N, CA, C and O atoms as a GROMACS GRO file, in nm:
protein
  456
    1UNK      N    1   0.083  -0.117   0.000
    1UNK     CA    2   0.000   0.000   0.000
    1UNK      C    3   0.088   0.125   0.000
    1UNK      O    4   0.186   0.134   0.075
    2UNK      N    5   0.053   0.219  -0.085
    2UNK     CA    6   0.133   0.340  -0.097
    2UNK      C    7   0.090   0.441   0.008
    2UNK      O    8  -0.028   0.450   0.042
    3UNK      N    9   0.186   0.518   0.058
    3UNK     CA   10   0.157   0.614   0.163
    3UNK      C   11   0.153   0.758   0.112
    3UNK      O   12   0.159   0.851   0.192
    4UNK      N   13   0.142   0.778  -0.019
    4UNK     CA   14   0.133   0.912  -0.072
    4UNK      C   15  -0.004   0.931  -0.135
    4UNK      O   16  -0.071   0.835  -0.173
    5UNK      N   17  -0.045   1.054  -0.145
    5UNK     CA   18  -0.175   1.085  -0.201
    5UNK      C   19  -0.159   1.173  -0.324
    5UNK      O   20  -0.058   1.242  -0.338
    6UNK      N   21  -0.256   1.170  -0.412
    6UNK     CA   22  -0.246   1.254  -0.531
    6UNK      C   23  -0.240   1.401  -0.493
    6UNK      O   24  -0.309   1.446  -0.402
    7UNK      N   25  -0.156   1.476  -0.565
    7UNK     CA   26  -0.152   1.620  -0.543
    7UNK      C   27  -0.270   1.681  -0.617
    7UNK      O   28  -0.327   1.618  -0.706
    8UNK      N   29  -0.308   1.801  -0.580
    8UNK     CA   30  -0.415   1.865  -0.655
    8UNK      C   31  -0.370   1.885  -0.799
    8UNK      O   32  -0.250   1.888  -0.826
    9UNK      N   33  -0.464   1.898  -0.891
    9UNK     CA   34  -0.423   1.925  -1.029
    9UNK      C   35  -0.337   2.051  -1.035
    9UNK      O   36  -0.309   2.112  -0.932
   10UNK      N   37  -0.299   2.089  -1.150
   10UNK     CA   38  -0.209   2.201  -1.171
   10UNK      C   39  -0.251   2.323  -1.089
   10UNK      O   40  -0.363   2.372  -1.102
   11UNK      N   41  -0.161   2.372  -1.006
   11UNK     CA   42  -0.191   2.489  -0.922
   11UNK      C   43  -0.191   2.615  -1.009
   11UNK      O   44  -0.132   2.615  -1.118
   12UNK      N   45  -0.255   2.723  -0.964
   12UNK     CA   46  -0.254   2.847  -1.042
   12UNK      C   47  -0.113   2.899  -1.071
   12UNK      O   48  -0.087   2.948  -1.181
   13UNK      N   49  -0.023   2.889  -0.975
   13UNK     CA   50   0.114   2.937  -0.997
   13UNK      C   51   0.186   2.854  -1.104
   13UNK      O   52   0.254   2.910  -1.190
   14UNK      N   53   0.169   2.721  -1.099
   14UNK     CA   54   0.231   2.636  -1.200
   14UNK      C   55   0.169   2.660  -1.337
   14UNK      O   56   0.239   2.662  -1.439
   15UNK      N   57   0.036   2.680  -1.339
   15UNK     CA   58  -0.030   2.706  -1.466
   15UNK      C   59   0.021   2.836  -1.527
   15UNK      O   60   0.046   2.842  -1.648
   16UNK      N   61   0.039   2.941  -1.447
   16UNK     CA   62   0.090   3.068  -1.498
   16UNK      C   63   0.231   3.051  -1.557
   16UNK      O   64   0.262   3.108  -1.661
   17UNK      N   65   0.314   2.972  -1.491
   17UNK     CA   66   0.449   2.946  -1.544
   17UNK      C   67   0.441   2.869  -1.676
   17UNK      O   68   0.516   2.897  -1.769
   18UNK      N   69   0.350   2.774  -1.683
   18UNK     CA   70   0.330   2.697  -1.806
   18UNK      C   71   0.283   2.790  -1.919
   18UNK      O   72   0.328   2.776  -2.033
   19UNK      N   73   0.194   2.882  -1.889
   19UNK     CA   74   0.145   2.976  -1.989
   19UNK      C   75   0.257   3.067  -2.039
   19UNK      O   76   0.261   3.103  -2.157
   20UNK      N   77   0.348   3.105  -1.951
   20UNK     CA   78   0.463   3.186  -1.993
   20UNK      C   79   0.550   3.108  -2.091
   20UNK      O   80   0.603   3.166  -2.186
   21UNK      N   81   0.566   2.977  -2.069
   21UNK     CA   82   0.641   2.895  -2.164
   21UNK      C   83   0.570   2.892  -2.299
   21UNK      O   84   0.633   2.906  -2.404
   22UNK      N   85   0.438   2.874  -2.296
   22UNK     CA   86   0.362   2.866  -2.421
   22UNK      C   87   0.367   2.999  -2.498
   22UNK      O   88   0.376   2.998  -2.620
   23UNK      N   89   0.361   3.110  -2.427
   23UNK     CA   90   0.357   3.240  -2.493
   23UNK      C   91   0.486   3.271  -2.568
   23UNK      O   92   0.487   3.356  -2.657
   24UNK      N   93   0.595   3.204  -2.532
   24UNK     CA   94   0.723   3.229  -2.598
   24UNK      C   95   0.761   3.116  -2.693
   24UNK      O   96   0.877   3.107  -2.734
   25UNK      N   97   0.666   3.030  -2.729
   25UNK     CA   98   0.694   2.916  -2.815
   25UNK      C   99   0.606   2.921  -2.939
   25UNK      O  100   0.495   2.976  -2.935
   26UNK      N  101   0.654   2.865  -3.049
   26UNK     CA  102   0.578   2.866  -3.174
   26UNK      C  103   0.553   2.724  -3.226
   26UNK      O  104   0.440   2.692  -3.263
   27UNK      N  105   0.656   2.641  -3.229
   27UNK     CA  106   0.645   2.500  -3.269
   27UNK      C  107   0.711   2.416  -3.161
   27UNK      O  108   0.818   2.451  -3.113
   28UNK      N  109   0.648   2.305  -3.123
   28UNK     CA  110   0.713   2.214  -3.029
   28UNK      C  111   0.617   2.151  -2.932
   28UNK      O  112   0.499   2.131  -2.962
   29UNK      N  113   0.670   2.120  -2.814
   29UNK     CA  114   0.589   2.052  -2.713
   29UNK      C  115   0.640   2.084  -2.574
   29UNK      O  116   0.758   2.110  -2.554
   30UNK      N  117   0.548   2.081  -2.480
   30UNK     CA  118   0.581   2.093  -2.339
   30UNK      C  119   0.532   1.964  -2.274
   30UNK      O  120   0.415   1.927  -2.289
   31UNK      N  121   0.620   1.897  -2.202
   31UNK     CA  122   0.588   1.770  -2.140
   31UNK      C  123   0.589   1.785  -1.989
   31UNK      O  124   0.686   1.832  -1.930
   32UNK      N  125   0.479   1.744  -1.926
   32UNK     CA  126   0.470   1.741  -1.780
   32UNK      C  127   0.494   1.597  -1.737
   32UNK      O  128   0.418   1.509  -1.777
   33UNK      N  129   0.597   1.571  -1.658
   33UNK     CA  130   0.633   1.436  -1.616
   33UNK      C  131   0.577   1.414  -1.475
   33UNK      O  132   0.604   1.491  -1.383
   34UNK      N  133   0.500   1.306  -1.460
   34UNK     CA  134   0.432   1.275  -1.335
   34UNK      C  135   0.488   1.146  -1.275
   34UNK      O  136   0.501   1.046  -1.344
   35UNK      N  137   0.521   1.150  -1.146
   35UNK     CA  138   0.561   1.031  -1.071
   35UNK      C  139   0.493   1.036  -0.935
   35UNK      O  140   0.495   1.139  -0.868
   36UNK      N  141   0.433   0.925  -0.895
   36UNK     CA  142   0.364   0.918  -0.766
   36UNK      C  143   0.261   1.030  -0.752
   36UNK      O  144   0.250   1.093  -0.647
   37UNK      N  145   0.186   1.054  -0.860
   37UNK     CA  146   0.081   1.156  -0.864
   37UNK      C  147   0.135   1.299  -0.852
   37UNK      O  148   0.056   1.391  -0.832
   38UNK      N  149   0.265   1.320  -0.865
   38UNK     CA  150   0.322   1.453  -0.847
   38UNK      C  151   0.395   1.497  -0.974
   38UNK      O  152   0.460   1.417  -1.041
   39UNK      N  153   0.384   1.625  -1.004
   39UNK     CA  154   0.459   1.682  -1.115
   39UNK      C  155   0.604   1.693  -1.071
   39UNK      O  156   0.636   1.765  -0.976
   40UNK      N  157   0.694   1.621  -1.140
   40UNK     CA  158   0.834   1.620  -1.099
   40UNK      C  159   0.926   1.690  -1.200
   40UNK      O  160   1.040   1.722  -1.168
   41UNK      N  161   0.875   1.714  -1.322
   41UNK     CA  162   0.961   1.773  -1.423
   41UNK      C  163   0.876   1.834  -1.533
   41UNK      O  164   0.769   1.783  -1.566
   42UNK      N  165   0.924   1.944  -1.590
   42UNK     CA  166   0.862   2.005  -1.707
   42UNK      C  167   0.971   2.015  -1.813
   42UNK      O  168   1.079   2.070  -1.789
   43UNK      N  169   0.941   1.962  -1.931
   43UNK     CA  170   1.038   1.965  -2.042
   43UNK      C  171   0.979   2.048  -2.155
   43UNK      O  172   0.859   2.042  -2.181
   44UNK      N  173   1.065   2.124  -2.223
   44UNK     CA  174   1.019   2.200  -2.339
   44UNK      C  175   1.108   2.168  -2.457
   44UNK      O  176   1.230   2.176  -2.448
   45UNK      N  177   1.045   2.130  -2.567
   45UNK     CA  178   1.116   2.104  -2.692
   45UNK      C  179   1.063   2.204  -2.795
   45UNK      O  180   0.942   2.215  -2.814
   46UNK      N  181   1.153   2.275  -2.860
   46UNK     CA  182   1.112   2.372  -2.961
   46UNK      C  183   1.176   2.339  -3.094
   46UNK      O  184   1.290   2.293  -3.102
   47UNK      N  185   1.099   2.364  -3.200
   47UNK     CA  186   1.148   2.345  -3.336
   47UNK      C  187   1.140   2.479  -3.408
   47UNK      O  188   1.042   2.552  -3.392
   48UNK      N  189   1.242   2.512  -3.485
   48UNK     CA  190   1.246   2.641  -3.554
   48UNK      C  191   1.279   2.621  -3.701
   48UNK      O  192   1.361   2.536  -3.736
   49UNK      N  193   1.215   2.700  -3.786
   49UNK     CA  194   1.259   2.712  -3.925
   49UNK      C  195   1.343   2.839  -3.932
   49UNK      O  196   1.331   2.924  -3.844
   50UNK      N  197   1.428   2.855  -4.033
   50UNK     CA  198   1.509   2.977  -4.042
   50UNK      C  199   1.425   3.105  -4.042
   50UNK      O  200   1.464   3.204  -3.980
   51UNK      N  201   1.309   3.104  -4.111
   51UNK     CA  202   1.223   3.222  -4.114
   51UNK      C  203   1.171   3.256  -3.975
   51UNK      O  204   1.160   3.374  -3.940
   52UNK      N  205   1.138   3.156  -3.895
   52UNK     CA  206   1.085   3.180  -3.761
   52UNK      C  207   1.192   3.237  -3.668
   52UNK      O  208   1.160   3.310  -3.574
   53UNK      N  209   1.318   3.205  -3.694
   53UNK     CA  210   1.424   3.263  -3.613
   53UNK      C  211   1.434   3.414  -3.634
   53UNK      O  212   1.472   3.488  -3.544
   54UNK      N  213   1.400   3.459  -3.756
   54UNK     CA  214   1.406   3.601  -3.786
   54UNK      C  215   1.284   3.676  -3.731
   54UNK      O  216   1.294   3.792  -3.693
   55UNK      N  217   1.169   3.609  -3.727
   55UNK     CA  218   1.045   3.674  -3.680
   55UNK      C  219   0.968   3.578  -3.590
   55UNK      O  220   0.862   3.529  -3.628
   56UNK      N  221   1.021   3.552  -3.469
   56UNK     CA  222   0.953   3.456  -3.382
   56UNK      C  223   0.822   3.511  -3.328
   56UNK      O  224   0.802   3.632  -3.318
   57UNK      N  225   0.732   3.419  -3.294
   57UNK     CA  226   0.604   3.457  -3.233
   57UNK      C  227   0.562   3.349  -3.137
   57UNK      O  228   0.596   3.232  -3.156
   58UNK      N  229   0.489   3.386  -3.036
   58UNK     CA  230   0.444   3.288  -2.937
   58UNK      C  231   0.310   3.226  -2.974
   58UNK      O  232   0.250   3.261  -3.076
   59UNK      N  233   0.265   3.137  -2.891
   59UNK     CA  234   0.136   3.073  -2.911
   59UNK      C  235   0.028   3.180  -2.899
   59UNK      O  236   0.033   3.266  -2.810
   60UNK      N  237  -0.069   3.175  -2.989
   60UNK     CA  238  -0.176   3.273  -2.988
   60UNK      C  239  -0.263   3.260  -2.864
   60UNK      O  240  -0.257   3.159  -2.793
   61UNK      N  241  -0.342   3.361  -2.838
   61UNK     CA  242  -0.430   3.360  -2.721
   61UNK      C  243  -0.524   3.241  -2.726
   61UNK      O  244  -0.558   3.192  -2.834
   62UNK      N  245  -0.565   3.195  -2.612
   62UNK     CA  246  -0.650   3.077  -2.600
   62UNK      C  247  -0.741   3.098  -2.482
   62UNK      O  248  -0.721   3.190  -2.402
   63UNK      N  249  -0.840   3.013  -2.469
   63UNK     CA  250  -0.933   3.022  -2.357
   63UNK      C  251  -0.866   2.962  -2.234
   63UNK      O  252  -0.852   2.840  -2.224
   64UNK      N  253  -0.825   3.046  -2.143
   64UNK     CA  254  -0.756   3.002  -2.022
   64UNK      C  255  -0.837   2.901  -1.941
   64UNK      O  256  -0.784   2.795  -1.908
   65UNK      N  257  -0.965   2.928  -1.908
   65UNK     CA  258  -1.041   2.829  -1.829
   65UNK      C  259  -1.055   2.694  -1.900
   65UNK      O  260  -1.047   2.589  -1.837
   66UNK      N  261  -1.075   2.697  -2.031
   66UNK     CA  262  -1.088   2.572  -2.106
   66UNK      C  263  -0.957   2.493  -2.105
   66UNK      O  264  -0.958   2.371  -2.091
   67UNK      N  265  -0.844   2.565  -2.120
   67UNK     CA  266  -0.715   2.497  -2.120
   67UNK      C  267  -0.683   2.440  -1.982
   67UNK      O  268  -0.634   2.327  -1.972
   68UNK      N  269  -0.710   2.515  -1.876
   68UNK     CA  270  -0.689   2.464  -1.740
   68UNK      C  271  -0.769   2.335  -1.721
   68UNK      O  272  -0.718   2.237  -1.666
   69UNK      N  273  -0.893   2.336  -1.765
   69UNK     CA  274  -0.980   2.219  -1.750
   69UNK      C  275  -0.924   2.098  -1.826
   69UNK      O  276  -0.922   1.987  -1.774
   70UNK      N  277  -0.878   2.120  -1.949
   70UNK     CA  278  -0.824   2.010  -2.029
   70UNK      C  279  -0.696   1.952  -1.969
   70UNK      O  280  -0.679   1.830  -1.963
   71UNK      N  281  -0.606   2.039  -1.923
   71UNK     CA  282  -0.481   1.991  -1.865
   71UNK      C  283  -0.508   1.919  -1.733
   71UNK      O  284  -0.452   1.812  -1.708
   72UNK      N  285  -0.595   1.975  -1.649
   72UNK     CA  286  -0.628   1.909  -1.523
   72UNK      C  287  -0.696   1.775  -1.547
   72UNK      O  288  -0.672   1.680  -1.473
   73UNK      N  289  -0.780   1.765  -1.649
   73UNK     CA  290  -0.844   1.637  -1.682
   73UNK      C  291  -0.740   1.534  -1.724
   73UNK      O  292  -0.750   1.416  -1.688
   74UNK      N  293  -0.640   1.578  -1.800
   74UNK     CA  294  -0.533   1.486  -1.842
   74UNK      C  295  -0.448   1.441  -1.723
   74UNK      O  296  -0.399   1.329  -1.721
   75UNK      N  297  -0.430   1.529  -1.623
   75UNK     CA  298  -0.350   1.497  -1.506
   75UNK      C  299  -0.426   1.412  -1.403
   75UNK      O  300  -0.365   1.346  -1.320
   76UNK      N  301  -0.559   1.415  -1.410
   76UNK     CA  302  -0.641   1.349  -1.309
   76UNK      C  303  -0.612   1.199  -1.299
   76UNK      O  304  -0.613   1.128  -1.399
   77UNK      N  305  -0.586   1.153  -1.178
   77UNK     CA  306  -0.560   1.011  -1.147
   77UNK      C  307  -0.438   0.955  -1.220
   77UNK      O  308  -0.427   0.834  -1.235
   78UNK      N  309  -0.347   1.040  -1.265
   78UNK     CA  310  -0.226   0.994  -1.334
   78UNK      C  311  -0.116   0.972  -1.231
   78UNK      O  312  -0.060   1.068  -1.177
   79UNK      N  313  -0.086   0.844  -1.204
   79UNK     CA  314   0.015   0.812  -1.103
   79UNK      C  315   0.156   0.822  -1.162
   79UNK      O  316   0.244   0.884  -1.104
   80UNK      N  317   0.176   0.760  -1.277
   80UNK     CA  318   0.304   0.764  -1.347
   80UNK      C  319   0.274   0.793  -1.494
   80UNK      O  320   0.185   0.731  -1.552
   81UNK      N  321   0.348   0.885  -1.554
   81UNK     CA  322   0.328   0.911  -1.696
   81UNK      C  323   0.362   1.053  -1.735
   81UNK      O  324   0.441   1.120  -1.668
   82UNK      N  325   0.300   1.096  -1.845
   82UNK     CA  326   0.329   1.228  -1.899
   82UNK      C  327   0.202   1.289  -1.957
   82UNK      O  328   0.114   1.219  -2.006
   83UNK      N  329   0.196   1.421  -1.952
   83UNK     CA  330   0.097   1.497  -2.026
   83UNK      C  331   0.177   1.586  -2.121
   83UNK      O  332   0.260   1.666  -2.078
   84UNK      N  333   0.151   1.570  -2.251
   84UNK     CA  334   0.227   1.642  -2.352
   84UNK      C  335   0.136   1.743  -2.421
   84UNK      O  336   0.030   1.708  -2.474
   85UNK      N  337   0.177   1.869  -2.419
   85UNK     CA  338   0.102   1.977  -2.483
   85UNK      C  339   0.176   2.012  -2.612
   85UNK      O  340   0.291   2.057  -2.607
   86UNK      N  341   0.112   1.991  -2.726
   86UNK     CA  342   0.177   2.010  -2.855
   86UNK      C  343   0.121   2.135  -2.921
   86UNK      O  344   0.000   2.155  -2.925
   87UNK      N  345   0.210   2.218  -2.974
   87UNK     CA  346   0.168   2.340  -3.043
   87UNK      C  347   0.240   2.348  -3.176
   87UNK      O  348   0.358   2.314  -3.187
   88UNK      N  349   0.166   2.395  -3.278
   88UNK     CA  350   0.219   2.409  -3.413
   88UNK      C  351   0.176   2.542  -3.470
   88UNK      O  352   0.060   2.581  -3.457
   89UNK      N  353   0.267   2.613  -3.532
   89UNK     CA  354   0.240   2.743  -3.593
   89UNK      C  355   0.168   2.837  -3.497
   89UNK      O  356   0.076   2.909  -3.537
   90UNK      N  357   0.209   2.837  -3.372
   90UNK     CA  358   0.153   2.928  -3.275
   90UNK      C  359   0.016   2.891  -3.223
   90UNK      O  360  -0.048   2.972  -3.155
   91UNK      N  361  -0.032   2.772  -3.252
   91UNK     CA  362  -0.164   2.728  -3.206
   91UNK      C  363  -0.150   2.598  -3.129
   91UNK      O  364  -0.072   2.510  -3.165
   92UNK      N  365  -0.229   2.587  -3.021
   92UNK     CA  366  -0.233   2.460  -2.949
   92UNK      C  367  -0.291   2.356  -3.043
   92UNK      O  368  -0.398   2.376  -3.101
   93UNK      N  369  -0.222   2.246  -3.058
   93UNK     CA  370  -0.264   2.143  -3.152
   93UNK      C  371  -0.332   2.027  -3.081
   93UNK      O  372  -0.439   1.982  -3.123
   94UNK      N  373  -0.271   1.977  -2.973
   94UNK     CA  374  -0.330   1.864  -2.902
   94UNK      C  375  -0.267   1.848  -2.765
   94UNK      O  376  -0.161   1.903  -2.736
   95UNK      N  377  -0.337   1.772  -2.681
   95UNK     CA  378  -0.286   1.735  -2.550
   95UNK      C  379  -0.289   1.583  -2.544
   95UNK      O  380  -0.394   1.521  -2.564
   96UNK      N  381  -0.174   1.522  -2.517
   96UNK     CA  382  -0.164   1.377  -2.509
   96UNK      C  383  -0.145   1.336  -2.363
   96UNK      O  384  -0.074   1.402  -2.288
   97UNK      N  385  -0.207   1.227  -2.325
   97UNK     CA  386  -0.192   1.172  -2.190
   97UNK      C  387  -0.129   1.034  -2.206
   97UNK      O  388  -0.186   0.946  -2.270
   98UNK      N  389  -0.014   1.015  -2.146
   98UNK     CA  390   0.056   0.888  -2.154
   98UNK      C  391   0.064   0.832  -2.013
   98UNK      O  392   0.139   0.883  -1.929
   99UNK      N  393  -0.013   0.727  -1.986
   99UNK     CA  394  -0.014   0.666  -1.854
   99UNK      C  395   0.078   0.544  -1.854
   99UNK      O  396   0.075   0.463  -1.947
  100UNK      N  397   0.159   0.533  -1.750
  100UNK     CA  398   0.248   0.417  -1.734
  100UNK      C  399   0.204   0.342  -1.611
  100UNK      O  400   0.167   0.402  -1.510
  101UNK      N  401   0.207   0.212  -1.620
  101UNK     CA  402   0.166   0.130  -1.507
  101UNK      C  403   0.281   0.040  -1.467
  101UNK      O  404   0.341  -0.027  -1.550
  102UNK      N  405   0.312   0.040  -1.339
  102UNK     CA  406   0.418  -0.046  -1.286
  102UNK      C  407   0.364  -0.187  -1.270
  102UNK      O  408   0.258  -0.208  -1.211
  103UNK      N  409   0.436  -0.283  -1.324
  103UNK     CA  410   0.396  -0.423  -1.315
  103UNK      C  411   0.501  -0.496  -1.234
  103UNK      O  412   0.617  -0.504  -1.274
  104UNK      N  413   0.460  -0.550  -1.118
  104UNK     CA  414   0.558  -0.616  -1.031
  104UNK      C  415   0.526  -0.764  -1.010
  104UNK      O  416   0.619  -0.845  -1.007
  105UNK      N  417   0.402  -0.799  -0.995
  105UNK     CA  418   0.366  -0.937  -0.961
  105UNK      C  419   0.308  -1.010  -1.081
  105UNK      O  420   0.190  -1.046  -1.082
  106UNK      N  421   0.391  -1.032  -1.183
  106UNK     CA  422   0.344  -1.101  -1.302
  106UNK      C  423   0.418  -1.233  -1.314
  106UNK      O  424   0.541  -1.237  -1.312
  107UNK      N  425   0.342  -1.341  -1.326
  107UNK     CA  426   0.406  -1.471  -1.348
  107UNK      C  427   0.372  -1.515  -1.489
  107UNK      O  428   0.276  -1.467  -1.550
  108UNK      N  429   0.450  -1.605  -1.539
  108UNK     CA  430   0.427  -1.655  -1.672
  108UNK      C  431   0.510  -1.586  -1.778
  108UNK      O  432   0.499  -1.618  -1.897
  109UNK      N  433   0.593  -1.493  -1.739
  109UNK     CA  434   0.681  -1.429  -1.836
  109UNK      C  435   0.802  -1.518  -1.860
  109UNK      O  436   0.845  -1.592  -1.772
  110UNK      N  437   0.856  -1.510  -1.978
  110UNK     CA  438   0.975  -1.588  -2.016
  110UNK      C  439   0.956  -1.737  -1.993
  110UNK      O  440   1.052  -1.805  -1.957
  111UNK      N  441   0.834  -1.788  -2.013
  111UNK     CA  442   0.810  -1.931  -2.002
  111UNK      C  443   0.783  -1.981  -1.861
  111UNK      O  444   0.761  -2.100  -1.842
  112UNK      N  445   0.783  -1.892  -1.763
  112UNK     CA  446   0.758  -1.936  -1.625
  112UNK      C  447   0.610  -1.967  -1.606
  112UNK      O  448   0.525  -1.890  -1.649
  113UNK      N  449   0.579  -2.075  -1.546
  113UNK     CA  450   0.443  -2.108  -1.506
  113UNK      C  451   0.348  -2.136  -1.620
  113UNK      O  452   0.226  -2.136  -1.600
  114UNK      N  453   0.400  -2.160  -1.737
  114UNK     CA  454   0.311  -2.189  -1.851
  114UNK      C  455   0.295  -2.338  -1.863
  114UNK      O  456   0.224  -2.385  -1.952
   0.00000   0.00000   0.00000
């Protein structure tokens, strides 16, 4: 039995920091890494074309309440995994939820118990 509890979804302060990352990005992804129901890492990957380096622009305005709801829904009950926010040409493109499950008590692997 685990002795930790899920943290609340994205806090307002973390969300504001995430929005600052999005406002300065045009192509790429932001990955929220979750372990034991807690946000442990934020990764940002950006892609640039030569033209964009000369005239960069951030992600266009979006509905803040709707985005908070979507990200929190993706984080809900996520013990291990990632939430990936993908943006293309200055627009939010998609949110991916990647759940990982720890498998410890499995028999029958590698010919055992078959």
